N, C-alpha and C positions, 0 to 999 in steps of 0.2 A: 783591324777591328771593324767597327761600323764606320760611317763616314766622319769620324771625329776629327774634322779639320783638314785632312789631307785631300788631294784631288782623287777621291775614291772612284771606283769603277763606274758607278752610276753617274757621278758628276762628270767624269772624263768622257764617258760615252756621249753625253749630251753635248759637251764642248766640241768633241771631234766631229759629231754629226753636223753641228752648226758650222764648224770651220771648213769641212769638206765642200760645203756649198759656196764658200767664198775664199777658197785657198789662194786664189790669185791676188787678192787684195790684202790678205792678212800677212802678218810677219811670223817668223819662226823663232823658237826659243834659241836654237843654235843654227845660224844662217848657213854654215858650211856642211851640215850633216843631213843626209837624205832621210834618216829616221827621226828627225827632229819633230817635236810637237809644234802645233800651230798656236800662235798667241794673238789676241786682239787687245792691244794696249789701250789704256785710258788716255784721254787728253791730259795735258800737263796740270791744269787746275784741279780736276777731280782726283788725279793721281796724288797730288800734294796733300789734299784734304784727307784722303784715305790713309796715307802714310802717317799723318798727324794723329788721326783718330785711333788707328790700330797701335801706333807707337806709344801713345799716351796710355792706352790700356795696359800694355806690357810693362811700362815703367811703374805705373800705379800698382800693378800686381806684385812686382818685385819689391819695390820700396815699402809699400804698405804692409805686406806680409812679413817682410824682414823686421819691421818695427814691432809687429805682434810677437814674433818669436823672440826678439831681443828683450822685450819688456818682460815676458813671462819667464824666460830662462835666467835673466839677470837679477830681478828683484825677488828676494826671498819670500816676501809676503804673498807673492803670486804663485808660489810653488804649491800647487794642489793637484790631485789626480784629475779633476775636471779641466783645469787650465792646461795641463800637459796634453790632454786630448785636443784642446783648442790650438795649442802651439803646433801639434803634429798636423792638424788640418791646415794651418797657415803654411806649413812646409810644403804640402801638396800644391797649394795655390801659388806659392812662391816658385816652385819648379815649373808650373804651367807658364808663368810669366817669363821664366828664364830659358827654358828649353823648347817651348812650343810656340808661343805667340810671336816672337821675332821672326821665325822662319815662315810661319803662316802668313805674317804680314806681307813678306815678299811674294809668296805664292799667290795670295789673294789679289794683290795689286798688279803684279807683273804677268800673272797667268801661267807662270812656269816654275818648275822646281829646279833650282841651281845648286843644290847641296849634296848631290850624289845619291845613288841607289841605296847605299848602306844606311845613311842617315834618314832617308825616306821611311824605311821600315822602323828605325829607332823612334823617329818622330811620331809615327802612328802608335807605337807601343807606349810611348810616354803619355800620349793623349789618353789612351784607354786606361793605363795604370793610374794616372793622377785623378781622372774623373771618377773611377770606381772607388779609389781610396777616399776621395772627398765624401762620397755618399755613404760609405761604410762608417767613416768618422762621425758624420752628422747623425747617423742612425744610433750609434753608441752614445753620442752626446744627448740625444733625446731621451734615451733610457736613463742616463745619469741624472738628467733634470727631473724625470718622473720620480725617481727614488728620493731626490733632494726635496722636492715639493711635497710628496706624500708623507714623508717621515723625516723632517729636517734634523731632528735630534739624534737619531741613530744612523743617519746618512754617512757620517765620516767613517763608521766602522763597517759599512757595507760596500761602499765604492772606494776601495783603497788604492794606493799607488800600484800594487801588484795587479789589481783588476784593470786599472787604466793601461798598464804596460801590455797586458794581454790583448786588450781591445786595439791598441795601436799596432801591435805586431800582426794581428789578424788582418786589419785593414790594409796594411802595406803588402804583406806577403801574398794574400789571396789576389789582390789587384794586379800585382806585378807578375806572379806566376801565370795567372789566367791570360793576361794580355800578351805576354811574350811567347807563351807556349802556343797560343792560337795562331799567331802570325808566323812563328818560326817553324812550325810543323807543317804549314800549308793547309791545315784543316779548313781554313776560311775560304779557300779557292776550289774546294772539291765540287765538281760539276760545272765549273766556270772556266776551265782551262783554255778552251778554244777562244772564248770571248776575250780573256785576258791577253792571250797571244796576239789577237787581232788588233787590240787597242793599245798595245805597248809601244811607247815612243820615247825618244831621248828628251828629257826636260819635263817629264810627267812623273807623278807620284801616285800610281794607281794601286790601291789596296782593296782587292775584291773580297766581298763577304757574301756568302750564299744565304738563302732564306733561313735555313735552320739556325745559323749562328747569329743572324740579325735578331731572330726571335729570342734566343738565349740572352743576348746582350740587353734586349728590352726587359726581359724578366729580372736580370740582375739590377736593373734600375727600378723596376716597378715594385718588387718585393720590399726593399728597404724603404721605398717611398710610402707604401701602405703602412708599414710599421711606424714610421715617423708620424704620419697623419693620425693614426690611432692613438699613439702615445701622447701627442700634443693636445688632442681633443680631451683626453683624460686629465692632462696637466691643467688646462684652463678651466675645466670643470671643478677640480680640486681647489684651484686658486680662487675661484668665485665663492665656493663654499667657505673657505678660510676667511676671505674678506668679510663675508656676511656674519660669520661667527665673531670676528674681532669687533665689528661694528655693534653687534648685540651686547658684547661684553663691555664695550666702552660706555654704553648707556647705564650699566650697572656700577662700574667703578672707573674712575678717571685714570687709574694706574694700570689698568689691564693692558693697554697698548704699549706700556713701557717694559713689559716682561721680556726676558731673553728669548723665550720661544717665539714670541710674536715678531721680534726683530729679525731673528734668523729666518722665519718663514717668509717675511716680507722680502728679505734679500734674495732668497732662493727663487721666489716668484719673479722678481725683476730679472734675474739671470735667465730664467726659463723663457721669459718673454723676449729678451734680446736674442737669445739663441734660436728661438722659434722664428723670429724675423729672418735670421740668417738661413734657416732651413727653407722658409718660404721663398726667399730670394734664389736659392739654389734650384728649387723645383721649378720656379717660373722661368729660370734661365735655360735649364736643360730639357724640360718636358717637351717644348715644341720641337726641339731637335730630335729627340728620341721617337716622338710620334711620327715625324716626317720620315725618319730612317726606316721605320717598319712599313709605312705606307708605300714608300719608294720601292722597297724590296719586293713587295707583293703585287704592286700595280704597274711595274715596268718602268721605274725611274722617271716619274712624271714631274718632279720638282724642277722648276727653272733654276739655272745656275746662280743667278743673282739672289734668289730666295734662299737657296742653300747657304750662300756666303753670309747672308744676314743672320740666319739661324745659328750658324756655328760661331759667329763673332759675339752674338748675344750670350751664348754659352761660355765662351772664353772670358767675357767681361765679368762673369760671376767671380772669377778668381781675384778681381780687384775690389769687389763689393764688401766683403766681410770686414776688412780694416776700417772702411767708412762707417759700417754699422756699429762696430765697437767704439769708434771715436765719437759717434753721435750719442750713444746710450751709456757708455762707461766713463765716469769722471776719472777713474784710476788710469785708464788708458790714455786719456788726454794729458794727464800729469806725467805719465811715463814718457810720452812722445816729447814733451818739453824738456825733460831731463836728458833724453837720448840726443835730441837734435842740438841742444846747447852744449853737449859734451860733458855735462855734469855727472854722467854715469862713470866717467873715468876717475872721479875723485875717490879717495879712500873711504871705505864703508858705505858707498852709495847703494850697495845691494840691500842694505837694511832700511832704506828709506820707506817711511810709511805712506803708502798710496791709498789705502782703504781705512776709514775710521773704524776703530774696534767697536 
């Protein structure tokens, strides 16, 4: 795909050009192979720190998102079309932590790919699939929140389980089909064959992407981003108007704020705010990476290797952020975590535990 975390062509070309100048002092990924890639290892202390930082991110992404999925799927009170979207989003982040981040940790610290050519391509496909799946999920979640905030009373009949299932299916299928078909048809390398052949070495994981596909990748990120920004600007405008309306009614009657409609509207606004923060975190994490990828493709791969590694790991760490956001803003999630961690979800009828006040 684009440079989503693998040692992609632009990155590899920079590494190799630097390494050729100091090949005599550098180490090889595979000492006994003539076609081995060159590596420049870190000193022991920085190496240990990097393993700790990257490893912590992977563990947090796996464990945190596993808690989100378990909570939503186990407790019946959380079974709603909107929460199923959140659980599916957590699944994408969970898979990033499980299938992408551990291998990228070794690649980033050691400077070599030790997991074979086959998994190199799978690794790159997984990165693309889960990234795009996340952004499509977030886009649908923003639309869901808009419907909930703009018309909370009729919302349950408009965003049904069937609609949620279609959104989830679309998010996964389009992402997986696009990522795998792009890399396994070789369309991404058209026009770059000679360069790929020249830079190929054992212990590298180069996935070349030509300018056309880099631009398409950027559009697949940009279009949902613009949709989310537009929708959330409308959501917060509606929320402000509702708050002003409720405040005005409170001056007229003390019971106005106790109405069912007001309670529902307030709950939906809080949910929209929390998920809006999750969307903002995603965009802040991935936007620098996507901007860099398109600049690199059209300006001759000018990003230094260490800058690229920083950008890609900021993007990876987004997969660990959502559970922290939910834990901070959702009391029901904190209660669910306590029940899960203490093993009380294994008790009979634990699935009917009330996590949210009626």
